[in-house]
N, C-alpha and C positions, 0 to 999 in steps of 0.2 A: 620404797621408792628409790630410784637410782640416781646417782650423781650424773648430771649432764655436762658434757664438755663442749659447749657451743662455740662456734666462731661467729664472725660478724654475720648476723642473719639478714642483713639488708641487701643481699645479692639479688641479681636479676632472676626472674623466673626461667625455668628451663622446660623444654617440651617433652623430653623423654629421659629415661634412666641413663641412656648412653651419653646424654649431654652432660651428665654430672662428672664424668671423668675429667680430671685436671681442674676441677672446680676449686675455688679458693677455700681454704680450711676454715674452721670455726674457731672463734676465740677460746682460749683455755678457760677452764672453770675458775682458775685463780683470778683471771682478769675480770670475769663476770662477777665473782664474789666481791672483788675489790670495788667494782662499780656500785654494786648493791650497798657495800659498806659506806661508800661516799654518799650515796643517796640517803642512807639512814641518818647521816649527820646533818642533812639538810632538813630543816624543820618543815619546809613546804611539802616535801615528799612524804612525811609522816602523816599528813592529813589524809583521812579516808575519803574516798570518792564514791559517788553513787554510780549504779550501773547505767551507762550512757550508750545508746545505740550509735555506732559509728559507720562511716561509709565503707562500702565493700571495695577496699583498696589492697592490692597485692595478693589477692586470693584467686586461684584458678581451680574451679570445682572439678574439672576433668570432663572431657568429652570423648565420644567414641574414637578409638584410635587402634584399629586392628592392624598391628604391624606385621609385616612379613618376617619370616624367619631370618635371623642375621646371617645365615649361610650364603644368602644372596643379597648384595647391596647394589641397587641400581645407581648409576651415575648419570651426569648430565649428557655424556656422550651416548649412553643407552637411550635417553629420552629423545635425543635429536634424531637418532636413526630409527624413525618410526613411521616412515612413509607407508601408505596403504599398499603400494605396489610391492614393496619389499615384504610386507607382512603376508600378502597373498602368495608370493613366491615361496616364503618359508612354510606357510600352511600346506601348499601343494607338495613340497618336498617331504614334510612330516607325514602327510597322508600316504605317501608312497612307501615309507619305511615300515618294516614289519615291527610291530610293538614288541614281539618276543626277542628281536635282535637288538633292541635299544640297550645302550650301555647301562650297567647296573648303577654306576656312580651317578649318571644323569637322572635315573629314576629316583635315587635317594635325594638328590638335590632338589628335584621338582617337588617331591613329597614334603621336604623341609620348607620349601618356599610357599606352600599353600597357606592361605590365611586361616586362622583358627577362629571359631565362633566364640565370642566373648561370653564368659559365664560368671564374671565378677565385675564390680564397678571399676571404672578407670581411676587412676591415681588422683588424689587431691594434692595440688601443689600450692605452697604458700611462700611468702617472702620472709616470714619469721620462723624461728625454730619452734617446732611443736613439742610441748612438754608432756601432755597427757591426752588421752582420748577415752570416750565411753559411748557404747551403743545404747540407744533407747531400748528398754525391754519389750516394748509392744510395737512401736512404729519403726519404719525404715529411716531412722534419723541417727546421726552421729554427732557428738559434741567434741570440739577440739579446744584445748587451751594452749597459749603460746607464751614465749619468754617475755613479751611486752605487757602481759596482763589482759590480753584480749580473749574473749570467748566467741567461738564461731560455731554455728549450728548449720549442718548440711542435711538435706535429704539425699538419698542415694538409690540408684538402681543400676542394672547392667549397661544401660545406654549412656547415662550422664549423672552428674551430681549437681545439685542446686543449693546455693547458700540461702538459708531461710532467715538468718538473723546473725548480727555481729555486734557484740557488746564490749565496752571498755569497763572491766570490773576493777582493775587495780593498776597502780603505777609500777608494780613489781611483778615478778614471774608468777603465773598460775602454776602451782606445783601438783595439783591433783583435781580430778573430776570423777564423779560417780553418780549415776542415776539411782534413785531408790528402787525397790523391787517392783513397784507399780508404775514407775515412770512419771509420777506426779511431781516429784521434786528433783532438782539437780544440785548436788553438793559440790562446792568449790573451795579450795584453800589456796592461799597465796603467801608469798614470802614476806609480806608485810604483817604477818601474824593475824590475819583476818580470815574468819570462817563464814562463808555465805551459803544460804539455802535459797535457790531460785524456784519460783513457780513455773512449770513448763508450759502452762497454758498461755500466760501473759509474758513470760520471760522477764519478770520483775523480781527483785530481791525480797523475799518474804521474811527471812530472819537473818540477822547479821551479828556476829560476835567479833567486835573490834579488839585487837591485841589480846586475844583470848589465851595466848601462851606467852611466856617470857622470852622464848626463842622462836625463830621462824618455823612455820608448820612444814611438815614433810609428807604426811599421809593422812587419809581419811577413809571412812567407810560408813555406809548406812546399815543400821541394825533393825530398823522398823519404820513405820510411818512417822514417828516422832523422835526416835532415838538414833543418835549418831555418835561417832567416836573419831578423835583426832590424835595425831602423834607429832612430836616436834623433833628438832635436831639434837636436843639434849636428853632424849629418852623418856620424856613425860608422855603419859597417856591420859586423856580426859574424855569423859562421856557427857553427852548433852541431851537434854529433853527440851525441845523447842516450845513446850507449853509452860515451862517453869522459869522463864526469864534468862538472865545472862550468866547465872552461876552453874558451873559444871556439877553433875550429880555423882561423879567419880573422878578422882585425880590420884595417879600413882606414878612414881619414877622407878622403873624397873630395869633401865638400861643406862649404860654410860655413853652410848652412841645413838645415832638417829633411829627413829622408828620407821622401818622401811615399808611395811605393809601390814594389813589386817585381814583376817578371814573369820567369818562366823561359822563355826563348826556345826552348831545346832542352836536350839532356842536358849540354851543355858550356858554356852561356852563360846568365848571369843579367843582367838589366837593372834598374837602380835609378833612380828619378826623384827630383827634389829641389825644394825650395821656392826655391832660388836660380835656377832656370831652366835646369838642365842634366840630362842623363841620362848614366849611367856603365855600361858593360858590364864584367862580371867573367868571367874564365876559370875555370870550375869545376874543371877538371882540375888546373891549377897553383895555384888558389886565390889569384889576384892580379888587380888591375884591368887592364883592357884598353884600351878606347877611351872617351873622354869627349867629349861634344858641345860645340858652341859655346854661349855664353850666350844665352838667349832672354828676351824681355820677359815678365815675369810668371812665376809659379810653374808648374811642370809637375806635374800632380796625379795622373794616372791613365794606364794603358796597356792595350793589347790588340793582338791580331794579326788580320790578314785575309789573303786570297789564299794559303790553305794555309800560313800561317806565314811567308811571305816578306816581308811588310810589317808594320812596327811602327807602331801609331797611338798618339800621345801627346796627351792633352787638356791644354789650357793655361788658366791663370786669366784670360787676355785674350780667350778665345773660339775662336781657330783650333785645328783638329786638325792636328798635324804628322805626316807620314808618312816613315818612314825605311826604306830597303832593309836587308834582313838583313845583318849584319856590316859595315854602313857607317853608323855612328852619329855621325860627326862633324858632319854637316849633313843636314837633311831633304831628301828628293828631291821632295816634293810637299806641299801643304797643302789643307785644306778650311776656308775661311772661312765666315762667315755666322751663327754662333751669336750671339744678341744679348747674351750675357753669358758669364762664365767657365764652363768645363766642369769640374765637380768629380769626376765619375765616368763611366766608360764600361764597357760589357760587350759583347763580340761575340755575335751571335745566329746568324748564318750566315757563310759565307765572305766575304760582301761587305756585310753589314748589321750596324750597331752600334746600341746603345741608349745615349744620352747623358743624364746628369743634370746640369742646369744651375743656375746661380746664381739665375735668375729663377723657379725653382719648377716648370719644365716638364721632363717626360721625353720625349725626342725620338727618332725613328728616322731613321738616316742610312744611305744607300747609298754605297759607295765603288767607283769604277771601273765605270761612270761616277759622278761625284759628284752626289748628289741628296739633298735633304731629302725624306723620305717623309711626315713629318707629326708631330703631337703624339700620343704614346702615352697620356699622362695628365698630371696635375698635382697638386701639393699646395696646400693652401689658403693664402691671404694672401701668395702669392709667396715663401714660405719657400724657401730654397735646397735643392736635392737634394744630399744629402751622400754617400750610398752606394747602390750598385746591386748586385744579384746575380741570377743566373738559375738555375733549378732543373735537375735532372739531365736532364729530357726536353727542355729548351730551350723549353718552352711558356709558363712563368710567370716574369715578371720582378718582383722586389720592390724597393721603394725606401723610403728613410727621409729625413726632413727634420727641421725643428725643431717639428713639430706633435704629437710623441709618438705617431706612428702608423707602422705598416708597411702600405704599400699594395701590392696585387698586381695585375699587368696580364697578361692573356692575349694573347700576340703571335703566335699561330699564323697569323694572316692575312698576316703579312709574307712568308711563303713563296709566296703566290699573287698578289702585287702585280705590276703592270706598271711596272717602275721607270723605263722610258723616258718615261712620261707624267708623272712627278713633277717638282717644281720644282728648278731648280739652286740653289746656295747664294744666300741672299737678300742681294744686294748692291745698294744703291740709289745712284744717282749723287750725288756730293757736292753738286752744285748744286741738287738737288731738295729736300733737307731738311737744314738746318744743325744743328738741335737734335738731340742724341743721343737724348734721351728720346722725342721725337716720331718719330724714325726707328725706334726699338725698338718703339714702340707700333704703328706702321704695319706693321712686319714681323710682329708677333704677330697683328694683326687678319687678315692674309692667310694665316696658317698653316693648313694642312689638318689637321683633327681626324680621327684614325684611329678605327677601331671601338671600341677599348678606352677612349677618352676619354669622360668624362661630358659634355663639351661637344659641341655639334652644329655642323655647317657650315650657314650660312644657305641656300646654294643647294640643299642636300639637303632642308632642312625645307620649302621652297617648291617642291620639284621636282614635286609632284603637282598643282600648280595648272594649270588650263587656260589656254592662251594665248588672248588676245583675237583674235577673227577680224575 
């Protein structure tokens, strides 16, 4: 799990991504942690609370909003000059013009101005910082947790999103959410050291482990209908069986820093990643640690598998993706460099394609074996870092969250039809070309290919309709 750097989340709702420019920043993580530490000293805040349904306040589910391309921005003056007589005159003049003689630039602007058919849900906008999200594995439902301890359940489609339920689970931040494989239960962890399992039929808490760790919880995962695992800020990993009461069935401290994420490789092996820069495998049959990797530069934030589960991909805070062969976790067998900043989240889409969420605010598509950057899937405003990603049950829609109080949705079905051999190799520039890191990153970003789901356009595509001078 990644460290969030929120600011005051109580800001007004905004209507579009463009409105976020110039928006007030978010409080630093230090201030948030300080507040939490103050709360922990207050005996009243340490009391556990029951899941209470709360009013739908400050949530905007998202409605149809097919925006025109930003190359044309209508003004009030444009709207005032809209008399029917003038329109008829313009139409008459346009009808007289020969379409072939129309200026190429005008054609390009008109094409860019045309409204696009929506193929993904509209943004979900909230008044609080969103800390995690999880798609239901069977239904068109997404769960969101926020910094105030609230759980929000939305149904979604391409036309609009509807809030189904909103619960107050904790007085402190919800740090993790995950549906089990069948979608019967939802696992939640909070900074108050409480691990909850909710029934998704009634949205009531079925099992609750209060203060189940000595330090705040940081990550969780479902391993089966009754088995789950949690990790905390001090590197402890605990396994739970909800049929056996409040005592963990496995407890080990294998890291000196927080447990950032978990991944079940197969029925017998679990992998945990950490903020200290190592991964650790666990034997689920014997319930004990197995192989630990060497120490890497920077934290290891997220994991996924490719090539029918034979390769483990680990995203790092320094940018590279490290690839490990199955059952050989001591040292990586390959790596994918080229991300301009840290990788906070990743999610496999196909057997060779990953979606990565980066510190620079871009969601990227990456092909492995052969290694290629496919392009930018989309982005959040003001270069806020991407903190979480998830993919829906059909594999068509990817959702991302950042520090802009929004859930953005991206339709990625086009990735199955791309010619991967024609895409760019990892963006590595010669050291002698650009010495400044910021200039190097800017050059890499400028040359990045924008995929169909991105709101940005590629320059060569915009001018592709222009006639070449003879």
